[in-house]
N, C-alpha and C positions, 0 to 999 in steps of 0.2 A: 139717744143723744148722749154724748160724753158728759161726764160730771167733772167739774173743776173744784178742787178743794182750795179755798182761799186762805193763804197764810195769815196769821193774826196781824202782822204788820201792815197788811193791805186791806184789812176789813173796814178801815175808815172810809174806803171808797165804795164799799158795798152796803154800808149801813149796818155792819155787823153780821151779814150773811156769811156763813162758813162754807156752804156747798151750793153750787149752782149748775144746772144743766145748760150746756152751751152747744149750739149747732156748729158743726165743722168736721172736716176730715183731716186737718193738719193743725199743728200748734199755731201756725200763723193765723188760720181761720178762727181758732178758739180765742186767741188774744184780740183779734179785730172785733169779734162779737162781744167779748168782755168789755172792750173799750166803748162800744156803742151802748151797752147796757149800764156800764158804770164808768162814766167819763173820768179820764185821768189814770185809771188802773193800767191801761196799755202802755202808757209812758213810763210807768214804774217797772214794767216787765221787758220792754224793748229799748235797745240802743242801736242806732244806725241800722234799723230794720231787722235786727236779730235779737235773740234773747240776751239780756245783760250778762256779762261774765260773772256777776255776783249771784246769779240765779241758776239753780239746777232744776231740771224738769224730770219728773218721774211719771212714766206712763205705765199703768198697770203693775206698779211695783218695781219697774226697771228704770234705771237712770238713762235718759235719752241723750244722744250725742249729736243729733242732726239739727239742733236749733229749731227754727221755725218750720223747717222742712219735714220734721218727724211727723209720721202719720198716726192717727188715732182711729179706733173703732167706735161704733155707735154705743157700745157698752163700756168704753174705757173710763178709767178714773185717772185724772191728771192732777199732779201736785206741782206747784211752783214753790221751790224751796230756797229761801234766801240764805246766803252764806252767813255763817255764824262769825261774829267778830271775836277776836281773842287777843290776849296780851302775850308778852314774852314770858318765858319761864325763868 
């Protein structure tokens, strides 16, 4: 089962859990299952049915570009990476 690493900003939805095994073969399925297990987290990751523009997805160390359509393997490690805010120089 794929493992999702929960970013610290979203751990309030998981009760502090950092890693969770989630069934699914695509990012869409992972997010839907996360939302069932941890209500509200899916709304933080999705906007209009796709990954929010402010979130990057890493699958097995590679930045994914297919949004919710990206496929994962049963032993994949998935990271949802929130954009870092910054100021001007």
